[in-house]
All heavy atoms as a GROMACS GRO file, in nm:
protein
  594
    1ARG      N    1  10.783   1.358  12.348
    1ARG     CA    2  10.849   1.485  12.331
    1ARG      C    3  10.790   1.553  12.207
    1ARG      O    4  10.772   1.491  12.103
    1ARG     CB    5  10.999   1.465  12.314
    1ARG     CG    6  11.072   1.595  12.295
    1ARG     CD    7  11.222   1.577  12.299
    1ARG     NE    8  11.288   1.702  12.284
    1ARG     CZ    9  11.328   1.779  12.384
    1ARG    NH1   10  11.310   1.739  12.506
    1ARG    NH2   11  11.388   1.893  12.361
    2LYS      N   12  10.764   1.680  12.220
    2LYS     CA   13  10.714   1.759  12.109
    2LYS      C   14  10.800   1.885  12.099
    2LYS      O   15  10.808   1.964  12.193
    2LYS     CB   16  10.567   1.796  12.132
    2LYS     CG   17  10.511   1.895  12.036
    2LYS     CD   18  10.499   1.839  11.898
    2LYS     CE   19  10.431   1.939  11.807
    2LYS     NZ   20  10.456   1.918  11.670
    3ASP      N   21  10.869   1.901  11.988
    3ASP     CA   22  10.950   2.020  11.963
    3ASP      C   23  10.862   2.126  11.896
    3ASP      O   24  10.797   2.100  11.796
    3ASP     CB   25  11.068   1.987  11.873
    3ASP     CG   26  11.169   1.897  11.940
    3ASP    OD1   27  11.198   1.920  12.059
    3ASP    OD2   28  11.217   1.803  11.876
    4PHE      N   29  10.861   2.246  11.953
    4PHE     CA   30  10.785   2.356  11.896
    4PHE      C   31  10.872   2.448  11.812
    4PHE      O   32  10.825   2.513  11.720
    4PHE     CB   33  10.716   2.436  12.007
    4PHE     CG   34  10.615   2.353  12.083
    4PHE    CD1   35  10.642   2.310  12.212
    4PHE    CD2   36  10.496   2.315  12.024
    4PHE    CE1   37  10.552   2.234  12.282
    4PHE    CE2   38  10.404   2.238  12.093
    4PHE     CZ   39  10.432   2.198  12.222
    5SER      N   40  10.999   2.457  11.849
    5SER     CA   41  11.098   2.534  11.774
    5SER      C   42  11.235   2.483  11.817
    5SER      O   43  11.244   2.387  11.893
    5SER     CB   44  11.085   2.684  11.803
    5SER     OG   45  11.127   2.713  11.935
    6HIS      N   46  11.343   2.545  11.770
    6HIS     CA   47  11.475   2.500  11.812
    6HIS      C   48  11.503   2.539  11.958
    6HIS      O   49  11.596   2.489  12.018
    6HIS     CB   50  11.584   2.555  11.718
    6HIS     CG   51  11.607   2.702  11.730
    6HIS    ND1   52  11.525   2.794  11.669
    6HIS    CD2   53  11.700   2.772  11.797
    6HIS    CE1   54  11.568   2.916  11.697
    6HIS    NE2   55  11.675   2.906  11.775
    7LYS      N   56  11.420   2.627  12.017
    7LYS     CA   57  11.439   2.669  12.157
    7LYS      C   58  11.338   2.606  12.253
    7LYS      O   59  11.370   2.586  12.370
    7LYS     CB   60  11.428   2.821  12.169
    7LYS     CG   61  11.546   2.894  12.110
    7LYS     CD   62  11.548   3.037  12.162
    7LYS     CE   63  11.684   3.061  12.208
    7LYS     NZ   64  11.729   3.124  12.313
    8TRP      N   65  11.218   2.576  12.207
    8TRP     CA   66  11.112   2.529  12.297
    8TRP      C   67  11.066   2.387  12.264
    8TRP      O   68  11.053   2.352  12.148
    8TRP     CB   69  10.990   2.621  12.287
    8TRP     CG   70  11.012   2.754  12.350
    8TRP    CD1   71  11.049   2.869  12.287
    8TRP    CD2   72  11.003   2.785  12.489
    8TRP    NE1   73  11.061   2.970  12.378
    8TRP    CE2   74  11.033   2.922  12.503
    8TRP    CE3   75  10.970   2.712  12.602
    8TRP    CZ2   76  11.032   2.986  12.627
    8TRP    CZ3   77  10.969   2.776  12.725
    8TRP    CH2   78  10.999   2.912  12.736
    9ALA      N   79  11.040   2.310  12.370
    9ALA     CA   80  10.986   2.175  12.355
    9ALA      C   81  10.906   2.140  12.480
    9ALA      O   82  10.912   2.210  12.581
    9ALA     CB   83  11.100   2.074  12.335
   10ALA      N   84  10.832   2.031  12.473
   10ALA     CA   85  10.755   1.980  12.587
   10ALA      C   86  10.774   1.829  12.595
   10ALA      O   87  10.786   1.762  12.493
   10ALA     CB   88  10.608   2.015  12.572
   11ASP      N   89  10.779   1.779  12.717
   11ASP     CA   90  10.790   1.635  12.742
   11ASP      C   91  10.678   1.591  12.834
   11ASP      O   92  10.640   1.664  12.927
   11ASP     CB   93  10.923   1.600  12.812
   11ASP     CG   94  11.044   1.612  12.722
   11ASP    OD1   95  11.031   1.580  12.604
   11ASP    OD2   96  11.150   1.652  12.771
   12VAL      N   97  10.628   1.470  12.811
   12VAL     CA   98  10.535   1.405  12.902
   12VAL      C   99  10.588   1.264  12.922
   12VAL      O  100  10.623   1.196  12.825
   12VAL     CB  101  10.391   1.401  12.846
   12VAL    CG1  102  10.300   1.324  12.939
   12VAL    CG2  103  10.338   1.540  12.823
   13TYR      N  104  10.597   1.224  13.049
   13TYR     CA  105  10.656   1.095  13.083
   13TYR      C  106  10.572   1.030  13.192
   13TYR      O  107  10.521   1.097  13.281
   13TYR     CB  108  10.799   1.118  13.135
   13TYR     CG  109  10.863   0.996  13.194
   13TYR    CD1  110  10.925   0.902  13.113
   13TYR    CD2  111  10.864   0.974  13.332
   13TYR    CE1  112  10.984   0.790  13.167
   13TYR    CE2  113  10.923   0.862  13.387
   13TYR     CZ  114  10.983   0.770  13.304
   13TYR     OH  115  11.041   0.659  13.357
   14GLY      N  116  10.558   0.900  13.186
   14GLY     CA  117  10.489   0.826  13.290
   14GLY      C  118  10.543   0.686  13.301
   14GLY      O  119  10.600   0.632  13.206
   15ASP      N  120  10.530   0.628  13.420
   15ASP     CA  121  10.567   0.488  13.438
   15ASP      C  122  10.486   0.426  13.551
   15ASP      O  123  10.426   0.495  13.633
   15ASP     CB  124  10.717   0.471  13.461
   15ASP     CG  125  10.770   0.540  13.584
   15ASP    OD1  126  10.695   0.560  13.680
   15ASP    OD2  127  10.888   0.574  13.586
   16VAL      N  128  10.483   0.293  13.550
   16VAL     CA  129  10.412   0.215  13.651
   16VAL      C  130  10.506   0.104  13.696
   16VAL      O  131  10.575   0.044  13.613
   16VAL     CB  132  10.282   0.154  13.594
   16VAL    CG1  133  10.214   0.067  13.698
   16VAL    CG2  134  10.189   0.262  13.544
   17GLY      N  135  10.510   0.077  13.825
   17GLY     CA  136  10.596  -0.030  13.876
   17GLY      C  137  10.536  -0.093  14.000
   17GLY      O  138  10.432  -0.053  14.051
   18GLY      N  139  10.605  -0.194  14.049
   18GLY     CA  140  10.561  -0.263  14.168
   18GLY      C  141  10.676  -0.281  14.264
   18GLY      O  142  10.700  -0.197  14.349
   19GLY      N  143  10.750  -0.390  14.248
   19GLY     CA  144  10.866  -0.414  14.333
   19GLY      C  145  10.831  -0.439  14.478
   19GLY      O  146  10.897  -0.389  14.567
   20GLY      N  147  10.727  -0.515  14.504
   20GLY     CA  148  10.688  -0.547  14.641
   20GLY      C  149  10.579  -0.457  14.696
   20GLY      O  150  10.543  -0.469  14.812
   21SER      N  151  10.527  -0.366  14.616
   21SER     CA  152  10.421  -0.278  14.662
   21SER      C  153  10.300  -0.294  14.571
   21SER      O  154  10.304  -0.362  14.471
   21SER     CB  155  10.468  -0.132  14.659
   21SER     OG  156  10.483  -0.087  14.526
   22ASP      N  157  10.192  -0.227  14.611
   22ASP     CA  158  10.082  -0.212  14.518
   22ASP      C  159  10.134  -0.126  14.404
   22ASP      O  160  10.240  -0.064  14.417
   22ASP     CB  161   9.963  -0.145  14.587
   22ASP     CG  162   9.892  -0.238  14.685
   22ASP    OD1  163   9.916  -0.361  14.678
   22ASP    OD2  164   9.816  -0.189  14.769
   23PRO      N  165  10.063  -0.119  14.293
   23PRO     CA  166  10.117  -0.040  14.181
   23PRO      C  167  10.158   0.102  14.222
   23PRO      O  168  10.085   0.172  14.289
   23PRO     CB  169  10.002  -0.037  14.082
   23PRO     CG  170   9.928  -0.163  14.109
   23PRO     CD  171   9.938  -0.183  14.258
   24THR      N  172  10.278   0.138  14.184
   24THR     CA  173  10.335   0.270  14.205
   24THR      C  174  10.346   0.336  14.068
   24THR      O  175  10.385   0.270  13.973
   24THR     CB  176  10.474   0.258  14.271
   24THR    OG1  177  10.459   0.200  14.398
   24THR    CG2  178  10.542   0.392  14.283
   25TYR      N  179  10.310   0.462  14.059
   25TYR     CA  180  10.317   0.528  13.928
   25TYR      C  181  10.352   0.674  13.943
   25TYR      O  182  10.340   0.733  14.051
   25TYR     CB  183  10.186   0.512  13.852
   25TYR     CG  184  10.065   0.569  13.921
   25TYR    CD1  185  10.025   0.700  13.897
   25TYR    CD2  186   9.988   0.493  14.009
   25TYR    CE1  187   9.915   0.754  13.960
   25TYR    CE2  188   9.878   0.545  14.071
   25TYR     CZ  189   9.842   0.675  14.047
   25TYR     OH  190   9.733   0.728  14.111
   26GLN      N  191  10.400   0.730  13.833
   26GLN     CA  192  10.428   0.872  13.827
   26GLN      C  193  10.395   0.927  13.689
   26GLN      O  194  10.400   0.854  13.590
   26GLN     CB  195  10.573   0.903  13.862
   26GLN     CG  196  10.674   0.862  13.758
   26GLN     CD  197  10.814   0.910  13.791
   26GLN    OE1  198  10.833   1.008  13.863
   26GLN    NE2  199  10.912   0.840  13.739
   27ILE      N  200  10.364   1.055  13.687
   27ILE     CA  201  10.340   1.128  13.562
   27ILE      C  202  10.416   1.260  13.575
   27ILE      O  203  10.406   1.329  13.676
   27ILE     CB  204  10.190   1.155  13.540
   27ILE    CG1  205  10.114   1.023  13.530
   27ILE    CG2  206  10.169   1.238  13.415
   27ILE    CD1  207   9.964   1.039  13.532
   28VAL      N  208  10.494   1.292  13.473
   28VAL     CA  209  10.575   1.415  13.472
   28VAL      C  210  10.550   1.487  13.339
   28VAL      O  211  10.552   1.425  13.233
   28VAL     CB  212  10.726   1.383  13.484
   28VAL    CG1  213  10.807   1.510  13.482
   28VAL    CG2  214  10.754   1.301  13.608
   29ALA      N  215  10.527   1.616  13.346
   29ALA     CA  216  10.512   1.700  13.226
   29ALA      C  217  10.602   1.822  13.242
   29ALA      O  218  10.602   1.884  13.349
   29ALA     CB  219  10.368   1.743  13.206
   30THR      N  220  10.681   1.852  13.139
   30THR     CA  221  10.771   1.968  13.146
   30THR      C  222  10.766   2.051  13.020
   30THR      O  223  10.738   2.000  12.912
   30THR     CB  224  10.918   1.924  13.170
   30THR    OG1  225  10.962   1.845  13.060
   30THR    CG2  226  10.936   1.850  13.299
   31ALA      N  227  10.795   2.178  13.036
   31ALA     CA  228  10.821   2.270  12.924
   31ALA      C  229  10.971   2.296  12.928
   31ALA      O  230  11.028   2.324  13.034
   31ALA     CB  231  10.743   2.399  12.942
   32ASN      N  232  11.036   2.286  12.813
   32ASN     CA  233  11.182   2.292  12.806
   32ASN      C  234  11.227   2.410  12.721
   32ASN      O  235  11.174   2.432  12.612
   32ASN     CB  236  11.236   2.163  12.745
   32ASN     CG  237  11.172   2.040  12.807
   32ASN    OD1  238  11.154   2.032  12.926
   32ASN    ND2  239  11.135   1.945  12.723
   33LEU      N  240  11.326   2.481  12.771
   33LEU     CA  241  11.383   2.595  12.699
   33LEU      C  242  11.532   2.568  12.678
   33LEU      O  243  11.606   2.552  12.775
   33LEU     CB  244  11.365   2.725  12.779
   33LEU     CG  245  11.435   2.849  12.725
   33LEU    CD1  246  11.383   2.886  12.586
   33LEU    CD2  247  11.419   2.965  12.821
   34ASN      N  248  11.575   2.562  12.554
   34ASN     CA  249  11.717   2.546  12.521
   34ASN      C  250  11.783   2.683  12.528
   34ASN      O  251  11.753   2.771  12.448
   34ASN     CB  252  11.734   2.486  12.381
   34ASN     CG  253  11.691   2.342  12.377
   34ASN    OD1  254  11.718   2.265  12.468
   34ASN    ND2  255  11.622   2.306  12.271
   35LEU      N  256  11.873   2.699  12.624
   35LEU     CA  257  11.946   2.825  12.639
   35LEU      C  258  12.066   2.832  12.547
   35LEU      O  259  12.108   2.941  12.508
   35LEU     CB  260  11.993   2.840  12.784
   35LEU     CG  261  11.883   2.840  12.889
   35LEU    CD1  262  11.943   2.839  13.028
   35LEU    CD2  263  11.792   2.959  12.869
   36HIS      N  264  12.122   2.716  12.516
   36HIS     CA  265  12.243   2.703  12.436
   36HIS      C  266  12.238   2.560  12.381
   36HIS      O  267  12.156   2.480  12.424
   36HIS     CB  268  12.364   2.724  12.529
   36HIS     CG  269  12.496   2.720  12.459
   36HIS    ND1  270  12.568   2.605  12.447
   36HIS    CD2  271  12.569   2.818  12.400
   36HIS    CE1  272  12.680   2.630  12.384
   36HIS    NE2  273  12.684   2.760  12.353
   37GLU      N  274  12.322   2.525  12.289
   37GLU     CA  275  12.320   2.388  12.236
   37GLU      C  276  12.354   2.284  12.342
   37GLU      O  277  12.322   2.168  12.328
   37GLU     CB  278  12.412   2.374  12.115
   37GLU     CG  279  12.559   2.388  12.148
   37GLU     CD  280  12.647   2.379  12.024
   37GLU    OE1  281  12.606   2.430  11.917
   37GLU    OE2  282  12.755   2.320  12.035
   38ARG      N  283  12.417   2.326  12.453
   38ARG     CA  284  12.456   2.231  12.558
   38ARG      C  285  12.384   2.252  12.690
   38ARG      O  286  12.404   2.175  12.783
   38ARG     CB  287  12.606   2.238  12.582
   38ARG     CG  288  12.684   2.197  12.457
   38ARG     CD  289  12.822   2.152  12.482
   38ARG     NE  290  12.828   2.047  12.582
   38ARG     CZ  291  12.928   2.031  12.666
   38ARG    NH1  292  13.030   2.113  12.663
   38ARG    NH2  293  12.928   1.933  12.752
   39TYR      N  294  12.299   2.356  12.704
   39TYR     CA  295  12.234   2.387  12.831
   39TYR      C  296  12.086   2.414  12.810
   39TYR      O  297  12.046   2.467  12.707
   39TYR     CB  298  12.297   2.511  12.896
   39TYR     CG  299  12.446   2.499  12.913
   39TYR    CD1  300  12.531   2.568  12.829
   39TYR    CD2  301  12.500   2.419  13.011
   39TYR    CE1  302  12.668   2.559  12.843
   39TYR    CE2  303  12.637   2.407  13.026
   39TYR     CZ  304  12.720   2.477  12.942
   39TYR     OH  305  12.855   2.466  12.956
   40GLY      N  306  12.007   2.381  12.912
   40GLY     CA  307  11.865   2.408  12.902
   40GLY      C  308  11.799   2.417  13.039
   40GLY      O  309  11.855   2.377  13.141
   41LEU      N  310  11.677   2.469  13.041
   41LEU     CA  311  11.594   2.476  13.160
   41LEU      C  312  11.469   2.394  13.139
   41LEU      O  313  11.415   2.386  13.028
   41LEU     CB  314  11.552   2.620  13.188
   41LEU     CG  315  11.657   2.716  13.237
   41LEU    CD1  316  11.595   2.856  13.250
   41LEU    CD2  317  11.713   2.672  13.371
   42ARG      N  318  11.420   2.332  13.249
   42ARG     CA  319  11.295   2.258  13.245
   42ARG      C  320  11.207   2.307  13.359
   42ARG      O  321  11.251   2.317  13.473
   42ARG     CB  322  11.320   2.109  13.263
   42ARG     CG  323  11.387   2.045  13.145
   42ARG     CD  324  11.415   1.899  13.173
   42ARG     NE  325  11.470   1.837  13.055
   42ARG     CZ  326  11.405   1.749  12.981
   42ARG    NH1  327  11.284   1.712  13.014
   42ARG    NH2  328  11.462   1.699  12.874
   43LEU      N  329  11.081   2.333  13.329
   43LEU     CA  330  10.980   2.370  13.428
   43LEU      C  331  10.862   2.277  13.408
   43LEU      O  332  10.818   2.255  13.295
   43LEU     CB  333  10.936   2.515  13.409
   43LEU     CG  334  11.044   2.620  13.417
   43LEU    CD1  335  10.988   2.755  13.375
   43LEU    CD2  336  11.102   2.627  13.557
   44GLY      N  337  10.811   2.222  13.518
   44GLY     CA  338  10.701   2.129  13.500
   44GLY      C  339  10.631   2.092  13.628
   44GLY      O  340  10.640   2.161  13.730
   45TYR      N  341  10.564   1.977  13.623
   45TYR     CA  342  10.482   1.926  13.732
   45TYR      C  343  10.498   1.775  13.739
   45TYR      O  344  10.506   1.708  13.635
   45TYR     CB  345  10.335   1.963  13.707
   45TYR     CG  346  10.246   1.939  13.825
   45TYR    CD1  347  10.236   2.034  13.927
   45TYR    CD2  348  10.172   1.822  13.837
   45TYR    CE1  349  10.153   2.012  14.035
   45TYR    CE2  350  10.090   1.800  13.945
   45TYR     CZ  351  10.081   1.896  14.045
   45TYR     OH  352  10.000   1.874  14.152
   46ARG      N  353  10.504   1.721  13.862
   46ARG     CA  354  10.518   1.577  13.881
   46ARG      C  355  10.417   1.528  13.983
   46ARG      O  356  10.394   1.592  14.086
   46ARG     CB  357  10.658   1.544  13.932
   46ARG     CG  358  10.680   1.396  13.955
   46ARG     CD  359  10.817   1.373  14.011
   46ARG     NE  360  10.845   1.231  14.022
   46ARG     CZ  361  10.940   1.182  14.099
   46ARG    NH1  362  11.016   1.263  14.170
   46ARG    NH2  363  10.960   1.053  14.106
   47TYR      N  364  10.357   1.411  13.954
   47TYR     CA  365  10.268   1.342  14.047
   47TYR      C  366  10.322   1.201  14.066
   47TYR      O  367  10.342   1.128  13.968
   47TYR     CB  368  10.125   1.336  13.990
   47TYR     CG  369  10.028   1.265  14.083
   47TYR    CD1  370   9.964   1.336  14.182
   47TYR    CD2  371  10.004   1.130  14.071
   47TYR    CE1  372   9.876   1.274  14.268
   47TYR    CE2  373   9.916   1.066  14.157
   47TYR     CZ  374   9.854   1.138  14.255
   47TYR     OH  375   9.766   1.074  14.340
   48LEU      N  376  10.350   1.163  14.191
   48LEU     CA  377  10.404   1.031  14.224
   48LEU      C  378  10.318   0.968  14.331
   48LEU      O  379  10.295   1.026  14.438
   48LEU     CB  380  10.549   1.043  14.275
   48LEU     CG  381  10.614   0.916  14.330
   48LEU    CD1  382  10.628   0.810  14.221
   48LEU    CD2  383  10.749   0.949  14.391
   49LYS      N  384  10.267   0.847  14.305
   49LYS     CA  385  10.182   0.772  14.399
   49LYS      C  386  10.253   0.645  14.440
   49LYS      O  387  10.295   0.566  14.356
   49LYS     CB  388  10.048   0.739  14.331
   49LYS     CG  389   9.958   0.649  14.412
   49LYS     CD  390   9.905   0.718  14.534
   49LYS     CE  391   9.801   0.631  14.603
   49LYS     NZ  392   9.824   0.608  14.742
   50VAL      N  393  10.269   0.625  14.572
   50VAL     CA  394  10.335   0.508  14.627
   50VAL      C  395  10.243   0.446  14.732
   50VAL      O  396  10.190   0.517  14.817
   50VAL     CB  397  10.470   0.545  14.693
   50VAL    CG1  398  10.534   0.423  14.756
   50VAL    CG2  399  10.563   0.610  14.594
   51ASP      N  400  10.226   0.313  14.729
   51ASP     CA  401  10.149   0.240  14.830
   51ASP      C  402  10.227   0.114  14.865
   51ASP      O  403  10.218   0.012  14.798
   51ASP     CB  404  10.010   0.205  14.777
   51ASP     CG  405   9.922   0.143  14.883
   51ASP    OD1  406   9.968   0.127  14.998
   51ASP    OD2  407   9.806   0.109  14.852
   52TYR      N  408  10.309   0.124  14.972
   52TYR     CA  409  10.398   0.015  15.012
   52TYR      C  410  10.369  -0.021  15.158
   52TYR      O  411  10.364   0.066  15.244
   52TYR     CB  412  10.542   0.061  14.997
   52TYR     CG  413  10.645  -0.045  15.032
   52TYR    CD1  414  10.683  -0.140  14.939
   52TYR    CD2  415  10.704  -0.049  15.158
   52TYR    CE1  416  10.778  -0.236  14.969
   52TYR    CE2  417  10.798  -0.144  15.188
   52TYR     CZ  418  10.835  -0.238  15.094
   52TYR     OH  419  10.928  -0.334  15.124
   53ASP      N  420  10.349  -0.150  15.185
   53ASP     CA  421  10.322  -0.198  15.321
   53ASP      C  422  10.387  -0.334  15.337
   53ASP      O  423  10.334  -0.434  15.289
   53ASP     CB  424  10.172  -0.205  15.345
   53ASP     CG  425  10.136  -0.244  15.488
   53ASP    OD1  426  10.227  -0.257  15.571
   53ASP    OD2  427  10.015  -0.259  15.515
   54LYS      N  428  10.503  -0.338  15.403
   54LYS     CA  429  10.575  -0.463  15.421
   54LYS      C  430  10.665  -0.455  15.544
   54LYS      O  431  10.729  -0.353  15.567
   54LYS     CB  432  10.660  -0.493  15.297
   54LYS     CG  433  10.724  -0.630  15.297
   54LYS     CD  434  10.793  -0.656  15.164
   54LYS     CE  435  10.854  -0.794  15.166
   54LYS     NZ  436  10.923  -0.826  15.043
   55ASP      N  437  10.671  -0.561  15.620
   55ASP     CA  438  10.759  -0.572  15.738
   55ASP      C  439  10.746  -0.452  15.832
   55ASP      O  440  10.844  -0.389  15.872
   55ASP     CB  441  10.905  -0.588  15.695
   55ASP     CG  442  10.929  -0.716  15.617
   55ASP    OD1  443  10.855  -0.814  15.639
   55ASP    OD2  444  11.021  -0.716  15.533
   56ASN      N  445  10.623  -0.419  15.869
   56ASN     CA  446  10.593  -0.308  15.961
   56ASN      C  447  10.637  -0.172  15.910
   56ASN      O  448  10.662  -0.080  15.987
   56ASN     CB  449  10.656  -0.333  16.099
   56ASN     CG  450  10.593  -0.451  16.168
   56ASN    OD1  451  10.472  -0.472  16.157
   56ASN    ND2  452  10.673  -0.529  16.237
   57PHE      N  453  10.653  -0.158  15.778
   57PHE     CA  454  10.683  -0.029  15.718
   57PHE      C  455  10.570   0.006  15.622
   57PHE      O  456  10.540  -0.070  15.530
   57PHE     CB  457  10.816  -0.032  15.641
   57PHE     CG  458  10.849   0.098  15.574
   57PHE    CD1  459  10.900   0.204  15.648
   57PHE    CD2  460  10.828   0.117  15.439
   57PHE    CE1  461  10.931   0.324  15.589
   57PHE    CE2  462  10.858   0.237  15.378
   57PHE     CZ  463  10.910   0.341  15.453
   58LEU      N  464  10.504   0.119  15.646
   58LEU     CA  465  10.393   0.163  15.563
   58LEU      C  466  10.426   0.297  15.500
   58LEU      O  467  10.466   0.392  15.568
   58LEU     CB  468  10.266   0.178  15.648
   58LEU     CG  469  10.145   0.239  15.578
   58LEU    CD1  470  10.098   0.151  15.464
   58LEU    CD2  471  10.034   0.263  15.677
   59MET      N  472  10.413   0.301  15.368
   59MET     CA  473  10.427   0.427  15.295
   59MET      C  474  10.316   0.431  15.191
   59MET      O  475  10.322   0.364  15.089
   59MET     CB  476  10.563   0.438  15.226
   59MET     CG  477  10.584   0.569  15.156
   59MET     SD  478  10.751   0.577  15.088
   59MET     CE  479  10.745   0.738  15.015
   60ASP      N  480  10.213   0.505  15.223
   60ASP     CA  481  10.098   0.521  15.134
   60ASP      C  482  10.080   0.671  15.114
   60ASP      O  483  10.020   0.738  15.196
   60ASP     CB  484   9.974   0.458  15.196
   60ASP     CG  485   9.854   0.462  15.104
   60ASP    OD1  486   9.868   0.504  14.987
   60ASP    OD2  487   9.744   0.424  15.148
   61THR      N  488  10.135   0.722  15.006
   61THR     CA  489  10.136   0.866  14.987
   61THR      C  490  10.128   0.904  14.839
   61THR      O  491  10.159   0.823  14.752
   61THR     CB  492  10.264   0.927  15.049
   61THR    OG1  493  10.256   1.069  15.043
   61THR    CG2  494  10.388   0.881  14.976
   62ALA      N  495  10.087   1.025  14.817
   62ALA     CA  496  10.091   1.085  14.683
   62ALA      C  497  10.169   1.216  14.697
   62ALA      O  498  10.136   1.299  14.782
   62ALA     CB  499   9.952   1.111  14.629
   63MET      N  500  10.274   1.228  14.619
   63MET     CA  501  10.356   1.350  14.622
   63MET      C  502  10.339   1.421  14.489
   63MET      O  503  10.348   1.358  14.384
   63MET     CB  504  10.503   1.314  14.646
   63MET     CG  505  10.526   1.251  14.781
   63MET     SD  506  10.693   1.192  14.805
   63MET     CE  507  10.680   1.029  14.734
   64LYS      N  508  10.313   1.549  14.495
   64LYS     CA  509  10.287   1.623  14.372
   64LYS      C  510  10.335   1.766  14.388
   64LYS      O  511  10.342   1.818  14.498
   64LYS     CB  512  10.139   1.620  14.339
   64LYS     CG  513  10.052   1.669  14.450
   64LYS     CD  514   9.908   1.637  14.426
   64LYS     CE  515   9.830   1.670  14.553
   64LYS     NZ  516   9.703   1.609  14.559
   65GLY      N  517  10.370   1.825  14.275
   65GLY     CA  518  10.410   1.964  14.280
   65GLY      C  519  10.499   2.003  14.164
   65GLY      O  520  10.531   1.922  14.077
   66PRO      N  521  10.540   2.130  14.164
   66PRO     CA  522  10.623   2.180  14.054
   66PRO      C  523  10.765   2.126  14.061
   66PRO      O  524  10.816   2.092  14.169
   66PRO     CB  525  10.621   2.331  14.077
   66PRO     CG  526  10.592   2.349  14.221
   66PRO     CD  527  10.507   2.232  14.262
   67ILE      N  528  10.827   2.117  13.946
   67ILE     CA  529  10.968   2.078  13.935
   67ILE      C  530  11.042   2.180  13.849
   67ILE      O  531  10.984   2.238  13.756
   67ILE     CB  532  10.986   1.935  13.880
   67ILE    CG1  533  10.919   1.920  13.744
   67ILE    CG2  534  10.935   1.832  13.976
   67ILE    CD1  535  10.945   1.786  13.678
   68VAL      N  536  11.168   2.202  13.883
   68VAL     CA  537  11.254   2.293  13.808
   68VAL      C  538  11.385   2.219  13.784
   68VAL      O  539  11.437   2.154  13.875
   68VAL     CB  540  11.282   2.423  13.888
   68VAL    CG1  541  11.378   2.512  13.812
   68VAL    CG2  542  11.153   2.495  13.918
   69GLY      N  543  11.436   2.224  13.664
   69GLY     CA  544  11.560   2.156  13.635
   69GLY      C  545  11.650   2.235  13.542
   69GLY      O  546  11.604   2.317  13.462
   70PHE      N  547  11.779   2.212  13.557
   70PHE     CA  548  11.881   2.267  13.468
   70PHE      C  549  11.950   2.148  13.406
   70PHE      O  550  11.992   2.056  13.477
   70PHE     CB  551  11.981   2.352  13.547
   70PHE     CG  552  12.092   2.406  13.464
   70PHE    CD1  553  12.070   2.514  13.380
   70PHE    CD2  554  12.218   2.349  13.466
   70PHE    CE1  555  12.172   2.566  13.302
   70PHE    CE2  556  12.321   2.398  13.388
   70PHE     CZ  557  12.297   2.508  13.305
   71GLU      N  558  11.962   2.144  13.274
   71GLU     CA  559  12.023   2.029  13.208
   71GLU      C  560  12.150   2.068  13.135
   71GLU      O  561  12.162   2.178  13.082
   71GLU     CB  562  11.925   1.961  13.114
   71GLU     CG  563  11.880   2.042  12.997
   71GLU     CD  564  11.781   1.969  12.910
   71GLU    OE1  565  11.761   1.848  12.927
   71GLU    OE2  566  11.720   2.033  12.825
   72ILE      N  567  12.244   1.974  13.139
   72ILE     CA  568  12.368   1.985  13.064
   72ILE      C  569  12.369   1.870  12.965
   72ILE      O  570  12.356   1.754  13.004
   72ILE     CB  571  12.491   1.977  13.156
   72ILE    CG1  572  12.486   2.091  13.258
   72ILE    CG2  573  12.619   1.982  13.074
   72ILE    CD1  574  12.592   2.081  13.366
   73LYS      N  575  12.380   1.900  12.838
   73LYS     CA  576  12.374   1.799  12.733
   73LYS      C  577  12.514   1.759  12.689
   73LYS      O  578  12.599   1.844  12.666
   73LYS     CB  579  12.295   1.852  12.614
   73LYS     CG  580  12.156   1.896  12.652
   73LYS     CD  581  12.091   1.970  12.538
   73LYS     CE  582  11.966   2.038  12.586
   73LYS     NZ  583  11.906   2.119  12.482
   74PHE      N  584  12.537   1.629  12.676
   74PHE     CA  585  12.667   1.578  12.634
   74PHE      C  586  12.661   1.529  12.492
   74PHE      O  587  12.564   1.486  12.443
   74PHE     CB  588  12.712   1.464  12.725
   74PHE     CG  589  12.736   1.507  12.865
   74PHE    CD1  590  12.638   1.494  12.961
   74PHE    CD2  591  12.857   1.561  12.900
   74PHE    CE1  592  12.660   1.534  13.092
   74PHE    CE2  593  12.882   1.600  13.031
   74PHE     CZ  594  12.782   1.587  13.126
   0.00000   0.00000   0.00000
């Protein structure tokens, strides 16, 4: 997370996992705007790669695209 001001910030997140599949991973990057001390907007991009093949079920895909979020802070 990188804060640019009290209103703007950016996040970059990634993870890798398995759980019975070949390595699965995702990368997410967002730009965040604090609208209020308890509310905010997030705009970004996500890439998710899954390669799972077990018990006659195959899921080998890459999903990518823009993401939009509204956050409520507690």
